[in-house]
C-alpha positions as semicolon CSV with decimal commas, in nm:
position;residue;x (nm);y (nm);z (nm)
1;M;-0,531;-1,589;0,170
2;S;-0,519;-1,643;-0,204
3;R;-0,682;-1,304;-0,268
4;I;-0,401;-1,137;-0,079
5;G;-0,143;-1,342;-0,268
6;N;-0,283;-1,239;-0,605
7;S;-0,245;-0,865;-0,533
8;I;0,038;-0,694;-0,718
9;I;0,304;-0,508;-0,517
10;K;0,420;-0,173;-0,658
11;I;0,795;-0,108;-0,631
12;P;0,874;0,244;-0,502
13;E;1,162;0,457;-0,629
14;G;1,503;0,373;-0,482
15;V;1,423;0,008;-0,398
16;T;1,614;-0,274;-0,565
17;L;1,488;-0,631;-0,548
18;D;1,656;-0,962;-0,620
19;F;1,533;-1,323;-0,617
20;N;1,793;-1,601;-0,654
21;N;1,785;-1,963;-0,535
22;G;1,487;-1,911;-0,306
23;L;1,632;-1,601;-0,136
24;F;1,444;-1,272;-0,181
25;T;1,641;-0,952;-0,112
26;A;1,504;-0,598;-0,078
27;K;1,747;-0,305;-0,061
28;G;1,653;0,057;-0,003
29;K;1,761;0,379;0,161
30;L;1,681;0,242;0,508
31;G;1,863;-0,091;0,481
32;E;1,848;-0,444;0,342
33;L;1,612;-0,731;0,427
34;L;1,632;-1,101;0,329
35;L;1,360;-1,369;0,316
36;N;1,373;-1,740;0,230
37;I;1,087;-1,823;-0,009
38;D;0,909;-2,159;-0,020
39;S;0,974;-2,363;-0,336
40;N;0,599;-2,368;-0,418
41;I;0,592;-1,988;-0,464
42;N;0,719;-1,818;-0,782
43;I;0,810;-1,449;-0,786
44;D;0,804;-1,242;-1,105
45;I;0,984;-0,908;-1,064
46;S;0,932;-0,650;-1,338
47;E;1,052;-0,290;-1,336
48;Q;0,749;-0,146;-1,155
49;E;0,578;-0,439;-0,978
50;I;0,608;-0,780;-0,814
51;K;0,365;-1,064;-0,885
52;L;0,354;-1,388;-0,689
53;T;0,216;-1,716;-0,825
54;R;0,181;-2,057;-0,664
55;K;0,245;-2,405;-0,803
56;G;-0,050;-2,585;-0,641
57;D;-0,396;-2,533;-0,496
58;S;-0,374;-2,706;-0,159
59;N;-0,476;-2,506;0,148
60;E;-0,119;-2,499;0,279
61;I;0,020;-2,359;-0,047
62;K;-0,262;-2,102;-0,067
63;S;-0,183;-1,987;0,288
64;M;0,187;-1,967;0,212
65;H;0,106;-1,764;-0,102
66;G;-0,077;-1,495;0,094
67;L;0,174;-1,493;0,379
68;T;0,469;-1,455;0,142
69;R;0,301;-1,168;-0,041
70;A;0,231;-0,989;0,290
71;L;0,590;-1,039;0,409
72;I;0,736;-0,909;0,082
73;F;0,505;-0,606;0,089
74;N;0,618;-0,528;0,445
75;M;0,983;-0,569;0,343
76;V;0,946;-0,327;0,052
77;T;0,767;-0,075;0,273
78;G;1,025;-0,116;0,549
79;V;1,330;-0,047;0,331
80;S;1,167;0,250;0,156
81;E;0,955;0,430;0,419
82;G;1,029;0,263;0,751
83;S;0,767;0,199;1,015
84;Q;0,550;0,431;1,220
85;K;0,382;0,370;1,550
86;T;0,044;0,534;1,601
87;R;-0,144;0,575;1,926
88;T;-0,511;0,650;1,973
89;S;-0,660;0,844;2,262
90;W;-1,029;0,879;2,354
91;C;-1,178;1,170;2,548
92;R;-1,524;1,203;2,701
93;I;-1,679;1,550;2,722
94;Q;-1,931;1,612;3,005
95;S;-2,154;1,906;3,084
96;I;-2,031;2,100;3,388
97;K;-2,380;2,182;3,525
98;S;-2,572;1,859;3,473
99;G;-2,290;1,605;3,441
100;T;-2,441;1,453;3,127
101;I;-2,214;1,318;2,856
102;I;-2,205;1,547;2,553
103;G;-1,988;1,334;2,323
104;Y;-1,669;1,142;2,258
105;F;-1,366;1,254;2,062
106;R;-1,080;1,051;1,922
107;W;-0,724;1,174;1,854
108;F;-0,446;1,003;1,664
109;F;-0,083;1,056;1,764
110;T;0,216;0,958;1,554
């Protein structure tokens, strides 16, 4: 999870972020989200990006580092773009005369 935690998060236009006393806040055009951050995780917010660092190298802290980064990324995406649900459908095409399978097709619905 430490590779995920080391990835930088880009801040989109119209999103304001705040980190005070272990409480991370993301505000955007679609609402506001709050998250309590573990004391072993540091968050550096610049004008265009967010970078997370950890205070130790134990497995628990490494896992928390990656989890926190993923949660913050989802918060930023949620307040700026929202969420979309996608469905997938498969279709099998058969020959009318012989009944043999010609191929499979896949469609994506949003």
